[in-house]
N, C-alpha and C positions, 0 to 999 in steps of 0.2 A: 502493500500500501503504502504511495506518495506518501509521503511530511506533509500536502499543506492539502489533502483533502479532510475533508469531514470526518466529528471522533467520530458519529453517529452511525458511520458507512462500514459494511462490516468486512473483515480481511476478505481477500480469496481464500479457496486453498487451493493449497500449494500444490506445485504441481508437479506428479516423480515423470521429469522427462529426462530422465534410464529407463521407462517402463520399454516393452517391447515392442510396442507396436511404428515403436519410434526407431526400430532398431532392423536390418535387414540383415536373417538370419536367429536370430530372438528364439527360443525355442522359451515356449508359454509352457501353463504348469499343465491346464488338459493337453499339449500336444506331447510333453514328458508322460505325463500318463497310462496318452493313445500307445505310446511306442515301445514303451515297459511291458503295457497292454499282448502288443504283439509281437514283441516279444520271450515273454514270458509265457503262453497262452493261457495269463488269467484276465478275470472281465475287470474293465475299466474300475468300476464299484472295488472290487479287491485292493486294486495298486489304491486309488483315491484314502483309502484305507491306511492302509499301509504308509502311507507320504506322510497321511494328519499325523499315525498313529509315531515318527521320526523327527517328525516337528515337538513332537509333546514331548517325548525321551530323549530327545538331545540338549531339548531346550531345560528341562529337569537332572539330568547330567552336569549343565555347563557352570547351572546356579550353583550346585551343592559345592562344587568343586572340580568335578574333572574335566576330564580330554575326551571327544569322539573324537576318533578314527574313521572312515572307515575305506575299506579297505576299494588302493586301487584310483582313490581319486583325493582324502585329502586326510590333513588333523583339526580339529577346532577345537580353540582354548578359546578358557573367559581368561579375562589379562585384566589388571587392575591400572587406567590414566589417571596420572596426577596430576593435580589441580594446577591449575598454570594461566597465566592471564598474556590473551590476544587482542585482537585491531579490530574493530567494530572497520569493516569493510566501509559501509555508508558514514557514518559518521568520524573514525580514525581515531576513536576517541578509545580509550585503552579497557580490558573488563577482565573478569574473571570467571573464568570457566573452570566448574565445580569437579572436583575428583568422579571415576568414576567408571563401572566396569565394561568395557567389551569384551566381545568378541572377535578372533583372530581367527584366519584360513590360510594351512601352510599348503599348499597343492604338494600330489608325490610328483616324483622325477620323471617315476613312470610317463604318470599322464604329461607332464608340464615337453615332455620331452615326444609326447605321440602328435602334442597339438602343434609344438614349434616344426 
């Protein structure tokens, strides 16, 4: 929202500029489900349930301090990010960014080599 815009006007919804609909060759969740179903012979409903369960199990494991290794793909790990000062790009003012836990992903060498 512009700085000179009236305060009563609602801010626009956040833009998801990196969403698959804007990228050529990006696979959507439904396309991933269909591809896995075709490759495994499972139903799309089964694959969808498994992916939904996977997200929950990964979140629970990371929250408890564990790591998740996805064979042939990579490793997910929770890491603490320290508090820091950063510059607001709009105003140039220094702001304090609080500490938080973030998820880091490290791809396997085999997958990196396959893509290269």
